[in-house]
C-alpha positions, 0 to 999 in steps of 0.5 A, a space after each residue: 940115574 947111573 950111580 957107581 957105589 964106593 962100598 960094595 954090597 950097598 943097594 943101588 937105591 941107597 941114595 934115592 931113598 935118602 929122604 926116607 932115611 931122614 924120615 926114619 931118623 926123625 923117629 929114632 932121634 930125640 935131641 938132648 934136653 939139658 943146659 949143656 945142649 942149650 950152650 952148645 946150641 947157641 954157640 953152634 949157631 954163632 960158629 956156623 953163621 946162623 946168627 951174629 956173635 955177641 951175648 946180647 944177640 944170642 939172648 935176643 935169639 933165644 927169646 924169640 926176638 929179631 936179631 942179627 942173622 948171619 948168611 945161613 940164618 937169613 937163608 933159613 929164615 927165608 926158607 921157613 917163611 917160603 914154606 909157611 906162605 906155600 902152606 897158606 896160599 897154596 892150600 885148598 882154602 881160599 887165601 889172599 896175600 897182602 903187604 902193609 907198612 910196619 909204620 903208619 902216620 896220621 891219627 888213628 885213635 881207635 885202632 891205635 888204642 885197640 891194637 897197642 901201636 907203639 908211638 915213635 915221636 921225634 925227640 926234637 919236637 918233644 923238647 920244643 913242646 916242653 920248652 914252651 913257657 907261655 902255656 898252662 900245664 893243662 895246655 902243655 899236657 894237651 899239646 903233648 897228647 896231640 903230638 903223640 896222637 899224630 906221631 908215626 906208629 909202629 905196629 905190634 900185630 899184623 891183624 889190623 892190616 888184614 882187617 883194613 883190607 877186608 872190605 875190598 877183598 870181600 867184594 872181590 869174592 862177591 861177599 862169600 865166605 869163608 876166605 883168609 888174608 895172609 901176611 908176613 912182616 915185622 912187628 914191634 913189642 915194648 921193651 922190657 929191658 928199660 932201654 926204650 928200644 922196641 923189640 922187633 919180631 917177624 910174624 906170620 899171620 892168617 886172618 880167617 873170615 867165616 860165619 859165626 856158626 862155623 867159627 869154632 870148627 874153623 879154629 879146630 881145623 886150623 889148629 890141626 893144620 898148623 900143628 901138622 905143618 910144624 911137625 912136618 919139618 921136625 926131626 922129633 915131631 913130638 916136641 911140638 904140641 898144642 893146648 887150649 888157652 885157659 879162660 882166664 888167659 883169653 885176650 880182649 874180645 876173644 872167646 877161645 884160643 889155642 897155642 902151639 908150643 915147642 919144648 925147648 931145652 929151657 922149657 916150653 914156649 909158644 911158636 903160634 897162637 890161634 884165637 876166635 875173635 868174634 866180629 867186634 874188631 871188624 865192626 870197630 874197624 869199619 863202623 861207618 860201613 856196616 852194610 859192606 860187612 854183610 855176607 850174601 848168605 841170606 842172613 846179612 850176618 857179619 863175618 867172625 874172625 879166626 886169627 893165626 899168628 906165628 913168631 917166625 923168629 922163635 919158630 926158626 930157633 925151634 927148628 934148629 934146636 929140634 934138628 941138632 943131633 949129638 953123636 959120639 965117635 972115636 977119631 983116628 987117635 982113638 980119642 972120643 969126639 962129639 959129632 954135631 949134626 944139624 939134620 934140618 928138613 931138606 926143604 929148610 936146609 939153607 945149603 943143599 950141597 957143598 962143592 969141594 975139590 981134592 988135594 992138589 987142586 988145579 985151575 981146571 978143577 976150580 973152573 969145573 966147580 964154578 960151572 957147576 955152582 952156576 948151573 945149581 944156582 940157575 936151578 935155585 939149588 943153594 950151593 956152598 963154594 967149599 972149593 974157595 977155602 983158602 986153607 986146605 983142610 982134611 976132608 973129615 974136618 970139612 965134613 964135620 963143618 958141613 954137618 954142623 951147617 946142616 948141608 945135605 950133601 958134599 960133592 968132591 971134584 977130583 982129577 978123576 972128574 976131569 978124566 971120567 966125569 965121576 965125582 964123590 958125593 957124601 950124605 949128611 944123614 947116612 954119611 955114606 959116600 958114593 960116586 956119580 956122574 957130574 951131569 947127574 948131580 943137579 937132577 939127583 938134588 932136584 929129585 931128592 928135594 921134591 921127594 922130601 916135599 912129598 913125604 
């Protein structure tokens, strides 16, 4: 790739090494940890279209609940889910993906009681039952109970779906262990606000089936792998940590647990939880088909379960919080300004490049941008159409805006592009501006993203 440098004395490899620059920056930078940072953080996510405005929506986002995401937040969430899925199904370990409904119907008393499904009764039917006057109180209570038992149920966890799918997948692998079942999707939690509306959470789940002898080792294995995964995408990796769950905090049938935490400005909160669950829940789910649960290891043993459950909503907030850097600088009037930059990992950044045009734009320049935008989209490189800005802004203001959006690069098309094919490109992480031929932009971005993936 031939690159013309704007600043003399800079090495020609400056841009090719930018992923390593990001890696170097992550070792030097630590985000501030005060209340001002929290307010700045949440307001920035609203201003730059990661989440929709409103105090309630901001509070839901801060608490790791499902909220209204804006265009950039939606793209970032998809990128996080994609990377999580790649890390599971693309690993050396045998993992199969499934997709189960978030709402179930029919009577599943055992499973519902065990997993705490949330009933969603039809209010009109409830009223009709309560208005029955020719039944005793005992019969009325029984009618209400039966109605609730057969009402649609919202899941609170993805684990039951994996346990239900165990038998056919077990047969598929010739009853050999270990293997895992992965799923991502919406779950619901009881509201603690008294409004009666269940809180929505996007979960990412791996249920790992192994022998009883190796379950503890597999729990440790996955704990290391998951902590490594969270830290891979962090600007300040040490903000992610793990610790064992205390014995008095173990849930249900679990014998051991580990939690991965992120240190938010307002305190430490878990982003992922790992449990050693034994074989009790699997036996309960398939109590009529115990023989189908036995592995072909010569012992006819029942597999033990290790579960890994991540809160994607809280993980999203963790990556955003971790990536925010505040830099003080002087503007052209010698006034001290604060430069906010979202230094998201290149694989997570919702926008890889913003396309802008210089002042005095012509229709020809817009057509060049449109063609370039289409070329990038076909290569699945997300681009921001900055050339469609209705009110022209100074380039410094646009750069500040794109830095706050986490955009990796800004490419500026000018009259010079029409004459020589050269455009100017600016790096978010180094702020260095260079020139390159327009035909090289797509390949440069592809190589950059690929290099970041292999770091």
